C-alpha positions in Angstrom: 208.0 91.7 119.5 204.8 92.8 121.2 205.3 96.5 120.4 205.5 95.7 116.7 202.4 93.6 116.6 200.2 95.7 118.8 200.9 99.1 117.3 201.0 98.2 113.6 198.0 99.0 111.3 194.9 96.9 111.4 195.3 93.5 109.9 193.4 92.1 106.9 189.8 90.8 107.5 191.0 87.2 107.5 193.2 87.9 110.5 191.0 90.3 112.4 190.0 87.8 115.0 193.6 86.9 115.8 194.4 90.6 115.9 191.4 91.3 118.1 192.3 88.6 120.7 196.0 89.5 120.6 195.2 93.2 121.5 192.5 92.2 123.9 194.7 89.7 125.6 197.5 92.2 126.1 195.0 94.8 127.5 193.5 92.1 129.7 197.0 91.3 131.1 197.6 95.1 131.7 194.1 95.6 133.1 194.4 92.6 135.5 198.0 93.6 136.5 197.0 97.2 137.0 193.9 96.2 138.8 195.7 93.8 141.2 198.2 96.5 142.0 195.3 99.0 142.7 193.4 96.4 144.6 196.5 95.6 146.7 196.4 99.2 148.0 193.2 98.1 149.9 195.4 95.7 151.9 196.5 98.7 153.8 192.9 99.1 155.1 193.9 96.6 157.8 196.6 98.9 159.0 194.7 102.2 159.1 191.4 100.7 160.5 187.8 100.7 159.2 187.1 104.4 159.9 190.1 105.8 158.0 189.6 103.1 155.3 186.0 104.4 154.9 187.4 107.9 154.4 189.9 106.6 151.8 187.0 104.9 149.9 185.0 108.2 149.9 188.0 110.2 148.6 188.7 107.5 146.0 185.1 107.5 144.9 185.2 111.3 144.5 188.2 110.9 142.1 186.5 108.0 140.3 183.2 109.8 140.1 184.6 112.2 137.5 183.2 111.0 134.2 186.5 109.6 133.0 185.0 106.9 130.8 182.9 109.4 128.8 186.0 111.6 128.2 188.1 108.6 127.1 185.4 107.2 124.7 184.8 110.7 123.1 188.5 111.0 122.3 188.7 107.4 121.2 185.8 107.9 118.9 187.2 111.1 117.5 190.7 109.7 117.1 189.5 106.5 115.3 187.2 108.5 113.0 189.9 111.1 112.2 192.5 108.5 111.3 190.0 106.7 109.1 189.1 109.9 107.2 192.5 111.7 107.2 191.6 114.5 109.7 194.5 114.3 112.0 195.1 118.0 112.3 191.5 118.6 113.1 191.8 116.0 115.8 194.7 117.9 117.4 192.5 121.0 117.6 189.6 119.0 119.0 191.8 117.2 121.6 193.4 120.4 122.9 190.0 122.1 123.1 188.6 119.3 125.2 191.7 119.4 127.4 191.3 123.2 128.0 187.6 122.9 128.8 188.1 120.0 131.2 190.8 122.0 133.0 188.5 125.0 133.3 185.7 122.9 134.7 188.1 121.4 137.2 189.1 124.9 138.4 185.5 125.9 139.0 184.8 122.7 140.9 188.0 123.1 142.9 187.0 126.6 144.0 183.5 125.3 145.0 185.0 122.4 147.0 187.5 124.7 148.7 184.6 127.0 149.7 182.5 124.1 151.0 185.2 121.9 152.4 184.1 122.2 156.0 180.7 120.8 155.2 182.3 118.0 153.2 184.5 117.1 156.2 181.4 117.0 158.4 179.3 114.9 156.0 182.2 112.4 155.4 183.2 112.3 159.1 186.8 113.4 158.2 189.2 114.7 160.9 191.0 117.2 158.7 191.2 118.4 155.1 194.6 116.9 154.1 193.1 114.0 152.2 190.7 116.4 150.4 193.5 118.7 149.3 195.5 115.7 148.0 192.4 114.5 146.2 191.9 117.7 144.2 195.0 117.4 142.0 194.2 113.7 141.7 190.8 114.6 140.3 192.5 116.9 137.7 194.8 114.0 136.6 191.8 111.8 136.6 190.3 114.2 134.1 193.4 114.4 131.9 194.3 110.7 131.9 191.2 109.5 130.0 191.9 112.1 127.3 195.4 110.8 126.8 194.2 107.2 127.0 191.4 107.9 124.5 193.8 109.0 121.8 195.9 105.9 122.4 192.8 103.8 122.2 191.5 105.5 119.1 194.8 105.0 117.3 194.8 101.4 118.5 198.2 101.9 120.3 197.2 99.3 122.8 200.8 98.5 123.9 201.4 101.9 125.5 197.8 102.1 126.7 198.5 98.9 128.7 201.8 100.1 130.1 200.2 103.3 131.2 197.5 101.3 133.1 200.2 99.2 134.8 202.2 102.2 135.7 199.2 103.8 137.5 198.9 100.7 139.7 202.6 100.5 140.4 202.7 104.2 141.5 199.6 103.9 143.6 200.7 100.9 145.5 204.4 101.7 146.1 203.8 105.3 147.3 200.8 104.2 149.5 202.9 101.5 151.1 205.7 104.0 151.9 203.3 106.6 153.2 201.3 104.3 155.4 203.9 101.7 156.6 207.0 103.9 156.8 205.6 107.3 157.5 202.4 106.3 159.5 200.1 108.2 157.2 196.4 107.3 157.0 193.8 107.9 154.3 195.7 110.9 153.1 198.8 108.8 152.5 196.9 106.3 150.5 195.4 109.1 148.3 199.0 110.3 147.8 199.7 107.0 146.1 196.7 107.5 143.9 197.9 110.9 142.9 201.5 109.8 142.0 200.1 106.8 140.1 197.9 108.9 138.0 200.7 111.4 137.3 203.1 108.6 136.1 200.4 107.1 133.9 199.5 110.5 132.4 203.1 111.2 131.5 203.5 107.9 129.6 200.2 108.3 127.7 200.8 111.9 126.8 204.3 111.3 125.5 203.3 108.4 123.3 200.6 110.5 121.6 202.4 113.8 121.7 202.1 114.3 117.9 198.4 114.8 118.4 198.7 117.0 121.5 201.6 119.2 120.3 201.2 119.0 116.5 199.6 121.6 114.2 195.8 121.9 114.1 193.1 122.9 111.6 189.7 124.4 112.0 186.8 121.9 112.4 183.1 121.9 112.1 181.8 122.9 115.5 178.2 121.8 114.8 179.1 118.4 113.5 181.5 117.9 116.5 178.8 118.8 119.0 176.3 116.5 117.3 178.7 113.6 117.9 180.3 114.3 121.3 177.3 115.6 123.2 175.2 112.4 123.0 178.4 110.3 123.5 179.3 112.2 126.6 175.7 112.2 128.0 175.3 108.5 127.3 178.6 107.5 128.9 178.0 109.8 131.9 174.7 108.1 132.6 176.4 104.7 132.3 179.2 105.6 134.7 176.6 107.0 137.2 175.1 103.5 137.3 178.6 102.0 137.8 179.8 104.3 140.6 177.1 106.1 142.4 176.2 103.4 145.0 179.5 103.9 146.9 178.8 107.6 147.4 175.3 106.9 148.6 176.5 104.2 150.9 178.9 106.7 152.5 176.0 109.0 153.2 173.6 106.4 154.6 175.8 104.0 156.6 178.3 104.1 159.4 182.1 104.3 158.7 182.6 100.7 159.5 179.7 99.5 157.3 181.0 101.6 154.4 184.4 99.9 154.9 182.6 96.5 154.6 180.6 97.7 151.6 183.7 99.1 149.9 185.6 95.8 150.4 182.9 93.8 148.6 182.6 96.5 145.9 186.3 96.5 145.2 186.3 92.8 144.5 183.0 92.8 142.5 184.1 95.6 140.3 187.1 93.5 139.3 184.6 91.9 136.8 184.7 95.1 134.8 188.5 95.1 134.9 188.4 91.5 133.5 186.1 92.1 130.5 186.7 95.8 129.9 189.6 95.2 127.5 187.3 93.4 125.1 185.2 96.5 124.7 188.2 98.8 124.7 189.5 97.0 121.6 186.1 96.7 120.0 185.1 100.3 120.2 187.7 102.0 117.9 187.4 99.1 115.4 183.7 99.6 115.1 184.2 103.4 114.7 186.8 102.7 112.0 184.5 100.2 110.3 181.6 102.7 110.3 183.8 105.5 108.8 185.1 103.1 106.1 181.6 101.5 105.5 183.1 98.1 106.2 181.4 95.0 107.7 182.3 93.6 111.1 180.9 90.9 113.3 182.7 91.9 116.4 179.6 92.5 118.6 178.4 88.9 118.8 181.9 87.7 119.5 182.5 90.2 122.2 179.1 89.7 123.8 179.6 86.0 124.0 183.0 86.1 125.5 182.0 88.9 128.0 179.0 86.9 129.1 181.0 83.8 129.7 183.8 85.6 131.6 181.5 87.7 133.8 179.2 84.8 134.8 182.2 82.6 135.6 183.8 85.5 137.5 180.7 86.2 139.6 180.3 82.6 140.5 184.0 82.4 141.5 183.8 85.5 143.7 180.7 84.2 145.4 182.4 80.9 146.2 185.9 82.1 146.9 185.1 85.6 148.2 184.8 84.7 151.9 188.2 83.1 151.9 189.8 86.1 150.0 188.2 88.6 152.4 189.5 86.6 155.4 193.0 86.7 153.9 193.0 90.4 152.9 190.9 92.2 155.5 190.4 92.1 159.3 188.2 89.4 160.8 185.3 91.8 161.4 185.1 92.4 157.6 184.5 88.7 156.8 180.9 88.1 157.8 179.4 91.4 156.5 181.5 91.7 153.3 181.0 88.0 152.5 177.2 88.4 152.7 177.4 91.4 150.4 179.7 90.0 147.8 177.3 87.6 146.0 174.8 90.4 145.6 177.5 92.8 144.4 178.9 90.3 141.9 175.5 89.4 140.5 174.7 93.1 140.0 177.9 93.5 137.9 177.0 90.7 135.4 174.2 92.6 133.5 176.3 95.8 133.7 179.2 94.1 131.9 176.9 92.9 129.1 175.2 96.3 128.9 178.6 97.9 128.6 179.2 96.0 125.4 175.9 97.0 123.8 176.2 100.6 124.8 179.7 100.9 123.3 178.4 99.2 120.1 175.5 101.6 119.8 177.5 104.7 120.4 180.3 103.7 118.2 177.8 103.4 115.4 176.4 106.9 116.1 173.1 105.3 117.2 172.1 107.7 119.9 168.5 106.8 120.4 169.5 104.9 123.5 170.9 108.0 125.2 167.5 109.4 126.5 166.7 106.0 127.9 170.1 105.9 129.7 169.4 109.3 131.2 165.9 108.4 132.4 167.3 105.2 133.9 170.2 107.0 135.6 167.8 109.5 137.1 165.4 106.8 138.3 168.4 105.0 139.8 169.4 108.1 141.7 165.9 108.5 143.1 165.7 104.8 144.0 168.9 105.0 146.0 167.4 107.7 148.1 164.4 105.5 148.9 165.7 101.9 149.1 168.7 102.0 151.4 167.6 100.5 154.7 170.4 97.9 154.5 173.5 97.5 152.3 171.8 94.5 150.7 168.8 96.6 149.7 171.1 99.1 148.1 172.8 96.3 146.1 169.4 94.9 145.1 168.5 98.3 143.8 171.7 98.4 141.8 171.0 94.9 140.4 167.5 95.8 139.3 168.6 99.0 137.6 171.5 97.2 135.9 169.1 94.5 134.6 166.8 97.2 133.2 169.8 98.8 131.6 170.7 95.6 129.9 167.1 95.1 128.6 167.0 98.7 127.3 170.3 98.3 125.5 169.3 95.0 124.0 166.0 96.5 122.8 167.8 99.4 121.0 170.4 97.1 119.6 167.6 94.9 118.2 165.6 97.8 116.7 168.7 99.8 115.6 167.8 101.5 112.3 171.4 102.5 111.6 172.6 100.6 108.5 174.9 97.7 109.7 178.5 98.2 108.9 
């Protein structure tokens, strides 16, 4: 059965490729299924209209802008390392500490947003604050869920990680459909679906790793911990900024309808990351485990090759089939604008998917020299977005150039990496 094969200990070296593609294949199925379900929510954009759909995209971007990937990768790295070295009780203490700190930061941010909510409503052209109040607990769950997922990923419990991903999509779509179609809700109703989906996924992920979250803990070396998690967190935060920031900038610079067109193209183009993400998700804890055990692995080349092939094929497919898909999914007025944006968006995602593989490999090996370069590039990208935004295409061209620079930087540091190969 799949539960027995996915959750059992790592296989011998002779079978590691079979094991890798089995686990990656299941996560890919879960990622695609969950992604389709989450994408299907955007079908409701037709019903609520471009203006409300633009509001939904902004609220969704606010939830996604939380550095979920860095949180997940930190816990995945700590879990894989702890299991390889027999430090499970220390891991429990570390995991709970990160959970408490994350919750405290969310409370501070929630107070600030509550105080400034009128300014946010004006800036985002929202009629009332209902959607914003629904988004706040969704942001908290978006902070917690990657922690729970990170532990599952680190212990290579890919079966339940995949089911949690699917559950998030099921909850998001089903609740949003009821809220919009049956109850006549608008962007706030769609965000309610996001909230319920996140809650259901978090419950599953927490319960399957409850021994880590509820078990006894031991003291740990604070200095050593900070030396590991700070560069990990900073590096992945910079990477996620490159992945998500353009949507928030688009909301600030363009009209509500244009943001709706832009978001429609972005939703489809970002599916490339859903497609190849599982390869990196399986690779990361295995490299961490190999480093801790001083074992050799050739995963990087294999993952890079498969990722490149899938992302290029996906980008070409979106560019060719995108206009038809947009015509089928969205209103007619979306077709011409979103279709013209989609090839640019898809092309910009290709170097990002490849850079994602290299970044994960470097950080899994504790090779943190790339982190300052990531920070400089992210800062430069933020400045560039404030200068080059005359049209949505120009914004996407800026994204593409920065992603290409990111890939070149990661390739350079991978080539000159002085960390002894595992």
